[in-house]
N, C-alpha and C positions, 0 to 999 in steps of 0.2 A: 544479516549476512552481507559482507562486502561483495559487491558484484562487479566492480570496476573502479577506475580512478574517480574518486569523489562521488561514488554511487553506492547505495546499499538497499537491501530489501528487508523491510520489517514484516513480521508475521503477526497478524492479529486475528483473533477469533470473534465471530459475531456473539453478542451477549447470549443468544439462545443456543450457541454451539453448532448451528447448522452449516456455517460456512467459515473457512479459514481464508483470509485475504493475504496476498503477498503485496505489499505496498512499496513501490519503487520511489526513492527520494534521492535528492542530491545532498550529500553530507554537509557541504559548506553552507547550504541554505536551510538546514534544519534549525529549529528553535521553537519558540512559543507558537509561531504561526502554523507549524506542522500539526500540533494538537488541535488547533482551531480548524484546520482543513479536514482532519479526520472526523471531528465531531460535527462538522457542517453538512454532513450527508454525502460526501464524495464517495464513500465506500458503498453506500446503498444505491447509487446511480448505476443502473444496469448498463447504460451506454458507455460508462468509463471502465467497465469490467471486461477483461480480455481472457480468453481461454489460455491455459498454461499446461506445460508438461512438467512443471515443478512439482515433485511429489510431496512437498511440504504445504502446498496451498491449493485451494480449489479454483480461484481466479486471481488475476493480477490487476492492480489498479496503479496507473502511472501518475504519481504526484510530482514528477520532476519539473513540471511546468509551473508549479505553484510556489 
């Protein structure tokens, strides 16, 4: 979902289906590195997870700095 100028939120479900992540990224910075960031454990780091009122996800992870 596009959330602003050059920003979007991707929705990803944990492999076991227990959590849906909202992942905020900068559109112009997305590419192969984004997949690397997601698979490098950023989603599982509980310190990077923020509560959210977004009804489509359980937590939000901000990857706009990567």
